[in-house]
C-alpha angles and dihedrals in degrees: 000000000000114000118204123199122204116227141163123236130179116224132182108265095238092047091051091050090049093048092048091049091048091049091049094049091051097040093243131131119249088241092058092048090052093045093050091048091050093047090050092049091050093048091048090051093049091050095054111020112201120223117222129184116242112268121220110215119202117244132192124214097251128145095253124262123002112259111275095022114132112182090194089065103069093179093055091044090050090050089050092050091047091058106105093236112141111245092238090064091052094060 
């Protein structure tokens, strides 16, 4: 049995318009176009795995997440980021 999970993704407006138009011309759903593209990308990546050097990301000695931040709630995180609070005041 095929299990489908519902999720939210953010796409560039022009890419979304192009994908919708493509789907309509072919008689596909937008979901099937996105799924097919993702499958193709995954297959391509498996066929020729790229090697990348390890990346060292800078960290700052903070106390973790700001109180009230839930990274599993993308809408709330986006609202928090959209607040016009200077980054220096968030640290």
